[in-house]
DSSP file (Angstrom, degrees, kcal/mol; ACC not computed):
  #  RESIDUE AA STRUCTURE BP1 BP2  ACC     N-H-->O    O-->H-N    N-H-->O    O-->H-N    TCO  KAPPA ALPHA  PHI   PSI    X-CA   Y-CA   Z-CA
    1    1 A M              0   0    0      0, 0.0     2,-0.5     0, 0.0     0, 0.0   0.000 360.0 360.0 360.0 131.8   10.0   22.5    4.6
    2    2 A I        +     0   0    0      1,-0.2     0, 0.0     5,-0.0     0, 0.0  -0.728 360.0 172.9 -86.5 125.5   11.2   18.9    4.4
    3    3 A K        +     0   0    0     -2,-0.5    -1,-0.2     5,-0.0     3,-0.0   0.691  51.2  93.7-104.8 -24.1   13.7   18.4    1.5
    4    4 A N     >  -     0   0    0      1,-0.2     4,-2.6     2,-0.0     5,-0.2  -0.597  67.1-149.6 -72.6 118.3   14.8   14.8    2.1
    5    5 A P  H  > S+     0   0    0      0, 0.0     4,-2.4     0, 0.0     5,-0.2   0.841  93.9  52.3 -61.5 -33.8   12.5   12.7    0.0
    6    6 A F  H  > S+     0   0    0      2,-0.2     4,-2.4     1,-0.2     5,-0.2   0.940 112.5  44.1 -66.6 -46.0   12.6    9.7    2.3
    7    7 A I  H  > S+     0   0    0      2,-0.2     4,-2.7     1,-0.2     5,-0.2   0.907 113.8  51.0 -65.7 -41.0   11.6   11.8    5.4
    8    8 A L  H  X S+     0   0    0     -4,-2.6     4,-2.6     2,-0.2     5,-0.2   0.919 110.7  49.2 -61.5 -44.0    8.9   13.6    3.4
    9    9 A C  H  X S+     0   0    0     -4,-2.4     4,-2.5    -5,-0.2    -2,-0.2   0.919 112.4  47.9 -60.9 -44.5    7.5   10.2    2.2
   10   10 A R  H  X S+     0   0    0     -4,-2.4     4,-2.4     2,-0.2    -2,-0.2   0.906 112.0  48.9 -65.1 -42.0    7.5    8.9    5.8
   11   11 A V  H  X S+     0   0    0     -4,-2.7     4,-2.4     2,-0.2    -2,-0.2   0.932 113.8  46.0 -63.6 -46.0    5.8   12.0    7.1
   12   12 A R  H  X S+     0   0    0     -4,-2.6     4,-2.6     2,-0.2    -2,-0.2   0.890 112.5  50.8 -65.6 -39.0    3.1   11.9    4.4
   13   13 A S  H  X S+     0   0    0     -4,-2.5     4,-2.4    -5,-0.2    -1,-0.2   0.918 111.9  47.3 -63.7 -43.0    2.5    8.2    4.9
   14   14 A A  H  X S+     0   0    0     -4,-2.4     4,-2.4     2,-0.2    -2,-0.2   0.901 112.2  49.9 -65.2 -41.2    2.2    8.7    8.7
   15   15 A Q  H  X S+     0   0    0     -4,-2.4     4,-2.4     2,-0.2    -2,-0.2   0.926 111.9  48.0 -63.7 -45.0   -0.2   11.6    8.2
   16   16 A L  H  X S+     0   0    0     -4,-2.6     4,-2.7     2,-0.2     5,-0.2   0.932 112.7  48.3 -61.1 -46.4   -2.4    9.6    5.7
   17   17 A K  H  X S+     0   0    0     -4,-2.4     4,-2.9     1,-0.2    11,-0.3   0.910 111.0  51.3 -61.3 -42.6   -2.5    6.6    8.0
   18   18 A N  H  X S+     0   0    0     -4,-2.4     4,-2.0     2,-0.2    -1,-0.2   0.915 111.6  46.8 -60.5 -45.3   -3.4    8.8   11.0
   19   19 A I  H  X S+     0   0    0     -4,-2.4     4,-2.6     2,-0.2     5,-0.2   0.937 115.1  45.6 -63.5 -47.5   -6.3   10.4    9.0
   20   20 A L  H  X S+     0   0    0     -4,-2.7     4,-2.6     1,-0.2     6,-0.3   0.910 110.3  53.7 -64.7 -42.7   -7.6    7.1    7.8
   21   21 A D  H  X>S+     0   0    0     -4,-2.9     5,-1.1    -5,-0.2     4,-0.9   0.920 113.6  43.3 -56.7 -44.6   -7.4    5.5   11.2
   22   22 A K  H  <5S+     0   0    0     -4,-2.0     3,-0.2    -5,-0.2    -2,-0.2   0.925 114.8  47.5 -69.7 -45.4   -9.4    8.3   12.8
   23   23 A K  H  <5S+     0   0    0     -4,-2.6    -2,-0.2     1,-0.2    -1,-0.2   0.876 119.6  38.9 -65.3 -37.6  -12.0    8.5   10.0
   24   24 A L  H  <5S-     0   0    0     -4,-2.6    -1,-0.2     2,-0.2    -2,-0.2   0.568 102.3-132.9 -89.4  -9.5  -12.6    4.7    9.9
   25   25 A N  T  <5S+     0   0    0     -4,-0.9    -3,-0.2    -5,-0.3    -4,-0.1   0.784  79.5  70.4  60.7  29.9  -12.3    4.4   13.7
   26   26 A K  S   <S-     0   0    0     -5,-1.1    -2,-0.2    -6,-0.3    -1,-0.1  -0.952  95.5 -79.4-163.4 158.4   -9.9    1.4   13.3
   27   27 A P        -     0   0    0      0, 0.0     2,-0.6     0, 0.0    -9,-0.1  -0.394  35.1-137.9 -69.0 135.4   -6.4    0.9   12.2
   28   28 A V        +     0   0    0    -11,-0.3    -7,-0.1     1,-0.1     3,-0.0  -0.825  27.8 170.9 -89.4 123.5   -5.7    0.8    8.5
   29   29 A E        +     0   0    0     -2,-0.6    23,-3.5    22,-0.1    24,-1.3   0.552  54.7  54.5-112.5 -11.3   -3.2   -2.0    7.8
   30   30 A F  E     -a   53   0A   0     21,-0.2     2,-0.3    22,-0.2    24,-0.2  -0.923  58.4-167.8-130.6 151.8   -3.1   -2.2    4.0
   31   31 A L  E     -a   54   0A   0     22,-1.3    24,-2.4    -2,-0.3     2,-0.5  -0.990  16.7-147.8-139.6 143.9   -2.5    0.3    1.2
   32   32 A A  E     -a   55   0A   0     -2,-0.3    24,-0.2    22,-0.2     3,-0.0  -0.969  37.7-116.2-106.2 125.3   -2.9    0.4   -2.6
   33   33 A Y    >   -     0   0    0     22,-2.2     3,-2.1    -2,-0.5     2,-0.2  -0.417  30.9-113.2 -64.4 125.2   -0.2    2.5   -4.1
   34   34 A P  G >  S-     0   0    0      0, 0.0     3,-1.9     0, 0.0    -1,-0.1  -0.414  98.2  -7.6 -60.1 126.6   -1.7    5.6   -5.8
   35   35 A Y  G 3  S-     0   0    0      1,-0.3     3,-0.1    -2,-0.2    -2,-0.1   0.592 119.1 -79.8  60.5  12.0   -1.1    5.2   -9.6
   36   36 A G  G <  S+     0   0    0     -3,-2.1     2,-0.5     1,-0.2    -1,-0.3   0.590  88.0 150.0  75.6   9.9    1.1    2.2   -8.8
   37   37 A D    <   +     0   0    0     -3,-1.9     2,-0.3    19,-0.1    -1,-0.2  -0.660  13.1 128.0 -83.6 121.1    4.0    4.5   -7.8
   38   38 A Y        +     0   0    0     -2,-0.5     2,-0.3    -3,-0.1    32,-0.0  -0.979  23.9 175.7-161.5 160.8    6.3    3.1   -5.2
   39   39 A N     >  -     0   0    0     -2,-0.3     4,-2.4     1,-0.0     5,-0.2  -0.870  54.9 -74.3-152.5-174.9   10.0    2.4   -4.6
   40   40 A D  H  > S+     0   0    0     -2,-0.3     4,-2.4     1,-0.2     5,-0.2   0.852 128.3  53.4 -59.3 -36.0   12.2    1.1   -1.8
   41   41 A S  H  > S+     0   0    0      2,-0.2     4,-2.1     1,-0.2    -1,-0.2   0.903 109.5  47.8 -66.5 -40.4   11.9    4.4    0.2
   42   42 A V  H  > S+     0   0    0      2,-0.2     4,-2.5     1,-0.2    -2,-0.2   0.929 112.0  49.9 -65.1 -45.1    8.1    4.3    0.0
   43   43 A I  H  X S+     0   0    0     -4,-2.4     4,-2.2     1,-0.2    -2,-0.2   0.918 110.8  49.5 -59.6 -44.5    8.1    0.6    1.2
   44   44 A E  H  X S+     0   0    0     -4,-2.4     4,-2.1     1,-0.2    -1,-0.2   0.895 110.4  50.8 -63.0 -40.1   10.4    1.5    4.1
   45   45 A A  H  X S+     0   0    0     -4,-2.1     4,-1.5     2,-0.2    -2,-0.2   0.909 109.1  50.9 -64.4 -41.9    8.2    4.4    5.1
   46   46 A L  H  X>S+     0   0    0     -4,-2.5     5,-2.1     1,-0.2     4,-0.7   0.904 109.0  51.3 -63.0 -40.8    5.0    2.2    5.0
   47   47 A K  H ><5S+     0   0    0     -4,-2.2     3,-1.0     1,-0.2    -1,-0.2   0.932 110.2  48.5 -60.3 -45.8    6.8   -0.4    7.2
   48   48 A K  H 3<5S+     0   0    0     -4,-2.1    -1,-0.2     1,-0.2    -2,-0.2   0.770 108.4  55.4 -67.9 -25.4    7.7    2.2    9.8
   49   49 A C  H 3<5S-     0   0    0     -4,-1.5    -1,-0.2    -5,-0.2    -2,-0.2   0.588 121.1-105.4 -83.6 -10.7    4.2    3.6    9.8
   50   50 A G  T <<5 +     0   0    0     -3,-1.0    -3,-0.2    -4,-0.7     2,-0.1   0.531  65.4 150.6 101.6   5.8    2.7    0.2   10.7
   51   51 A Y      < -     0   0    0     -5,-2.1    -1,-0.3     1,-0.1   -21,-0.2  -0.477  33.8-155.8 -68.3 144.7    1.2   -0.9    7.4
   52   52 A K        -     0   0    0    -23,-3.5     2,-0.3     1,-0.3   -22,-0.2   0.715  67.3 -12.6 -93.5 -24.4    1.2   -4.7    7.1
   53   53 A A  E     -a   30   0A   0    -24,-1.3   -22,-1.3    16,-0.1     2,-0.3  -0.981  54.4-152.4-167.1 165.8    1.1   -4.9    3.2
   54   54 A A  E     -a   31   0A   0     14,-2.6    17,-2.2    -2,-0.3     2,-0.4  -0.993  13.1-137.3-149.9 147.7    0.5   -2.9    0.0
   55   55 A V  E     -ab  32  71A   0    -24,-2.4   -22,-2.2    -2,-0.3    17,-0.2  -0.837  12.9-153.9-110.2 146.4   -0.7   -3.8   -3.4
   56   56 A T  E     -     0   0A   0     15,-3.3   -19,-0.1    -2,-0.4   -20,-0.1  -0.297  29.5-114.3 -98.0-175.0    0.7   -2.6   -6.8
   57   57 A V  E    S+     0   0A   0    -21,-0.2     2,-0.2    -2,-0.1    15,-0.1   0.288  78.5 119.3-100.8   5.9   -1.0   -2.2  -10.1
   58   58 A D  E     -     0   0A   0     13,-0.2    15,-3.3   -22,-0.1     2,-0.3  -0.518  64.3-127.3 -74.6 137.0    1.2   -5.0  -11.5
   59   59 A W  E     + b   0  73A   0     13,-0.2     2,-0.3    -2,-0.2    15,-0.2  -0.616  56.5  88.9 -84.2 141.9   -0.6   -8.0  -12.8
   60   60 A G  S    S-     0   0    0     13,-2.8     2,-0.3    -2,-0.3    -2,-0.0  -0.899  70.9 -65.2 158.4 177.7    0.4  -11.4  -11.6
   61   61 A H        -     0   0    0     -2,-0.3     2,-0.6    13,-0.0    11,-0.1  -0.654  39.0-131.5 -91.1 148.0   -0.1  -14.2   -9.1
   62   62 A V        -     0   0    0     -2,-0.3     2,-0.2     9,-0.1     9,-0.1  -0.898  24.7-156.1-100.9 119.6    0.8  -13.7   -5.4
   63   63 A R    >   -     0   0    0     -2,-0.6     3,-1.9     1,-0.1     0, 0.0  -0.481  30.6-102.8 -91.1 164.4    2.9  -16.6   -4.1
   64   64 A K  T 3  S+     0   0    0      1,-0.3    -1,-0.1    -2,-0.2    -2,-0.0   0.841 122.0  42.2 -54.7 -38.9    3.2  -17.7   -0.5
   65   65 A N  T 3  S+     0   0    0      2,-0.1    -1,-0.3     3,-0.0     3,-0.1   0.166  86.2 139.4 -97.4  17.5    6.6  -16.1   -0.1
   66   66 A A    <   -     0   0    0     -3,-1.9     2,-0.4     1,-0.1     5,-0.1  -0.224  66.4 -96.8 -64.0 150.5    5.7  -12.8   -2.0
   67   67 A D    >   -     0   0    0      3,-0.2     3,-1.7     1,-0.2    -1,-0.1  -0.565  30.7-143.9 -65.7 121.2    7.0   -9.5   -0.7
   68   68 A R  T 3  S+     0   0    0     -2,-0.4   -14,-2.6     1,-0.3     3,-0.4   0.660  96.0  55.3 -65.0 -16.8    4.0   -8.1    1.3
   69   69 A Y  T 3  S+     0   0    0    -16,-0.3    -1,-0.3     1,-0.2   -16,-0.1   0.310 111.1  41.3-102.9   8.4    4.7   -4.6    0.2
   70   70 A S  S <  S+     0   0    0     -3,-1.7    -1,-0.2   -14,-0.1    -3,-0.2  -0.233  76.7 165.9-144.8  50.5    4.7   -5.2   -3.6
   71   71 A L  E     -b   55   0A   0    -17,-2.2   -15,-3.3    -3,-0.4   -13,-0.2  -0.462  28.7-133.9 -71.3 137.5    1.7   -7.6   -4.0
   72   72 A K  E     -     0   0A   0    -17,-0.2     2,-0.3    -2,-0.2   -13,-0.2  -0.367  16.5-120.8 -86.2 168.9    0.5   -8.1   -7.5
   73   73 A R  E     -b   59   0A   0    -15,-3.3   -13,-2.8    -2,-0.1     2,-0.4  -0.726  10.2-148.2-110.4 159.2   -3.1   -8.0   -8.7
   74   74 A Q        -     0   0    0     -2,-0.3     2,-0.2   -15,-0.2   -13,-0.0  -0.996  24.4-120.5-125.3 132.0   -5.3  -10.5  -10.5
   75   75 A Y        -     0   0    0     -2,-0.4     2,-0.5     1,-0.0   -16,-0.0  -0.494  20.8-158.6 -71.8 138.6   -8.1   -9.4  -12.9
   76   76 A V        -     0   0    0     -2,-0.2     2,-0.3     2,-0.0    -1,-0.0  -0.978  10.2-159.5-119.3 117.7  -11.6  -10.4  -12.0
   77   77 A L        -     0   0    0     -2,-0.5     2,-0.8     2,-0.0    -2,-0.0  -0.730  18.0-124.4 -99.6 145.9  -13.9  -10.5  -14.9
   78   78 A N        +     0   0    0     -2,-0.3     4,-0.1     1,-0.1    -2,-0.0  -0.798  30.7 171.8 -89.9 110.1  -17.7  -10.3  -14.7
   79   79 A H        -     0   0    0     -2,-0.8    -1,-0.1     2,-0.4     3,-0.1   0.218  58.7-101.5-101.4  12.8  -19.1  -13.3  -16.5
   80   80 A G  S    S+     0   0    0      1,-0.2     2,-0.3     0, 0.0    -2,-0.1   0.635  93.1  30.5  80.4  13.9  -22.7  -12.7  -15.3
   81   81 A G  S    S-     0   0    0      0, 0.0     2,-0.5     0, 0.0    -2,-0.4  -0.986  96.9 -62.4-178.3 179.9  -22.7  -15.3  -12.6
   82   82 A I              0   0    0     -2,-0.3    -4,-0.0     1,-0.1     0, 0.0  -0.703 360.0 360.0 -85.3 130.4  -20.7  -17.3  -10.1
   83   83 A V              0   0    0     -2,-0.5    -1,-0.1     0, 0.0     0, 0.0   0.422 360.0 360.0 -94.9 360.0  -18.1  -19.4  -11.6
C-alpha cells in the first residue's frame, strides 16, 4: 500500500493516462481536474506523466503566459444562434 500522497497521486495519474491512451488509441495530453481538486503535487504528477495541460473549474480568462496546468474556464451560453 502506498502511503506517500505524492507517489500515490503520481501512480494514479499514470494509471489513468495509460488506460485512456489505450482506450482512445492515441495519447491523452490534457486533463480536466475532477471536481476542480488539484494542488502542486497533482500538477507535478501530471507533468511527470506527460500531460501537456489541465483545466480547472475556476472562471476567468486565459492569458498568453498562463500556467498550463491551472487553466481557467470561460462560460459559453446558448443564445440560440451563432454570435
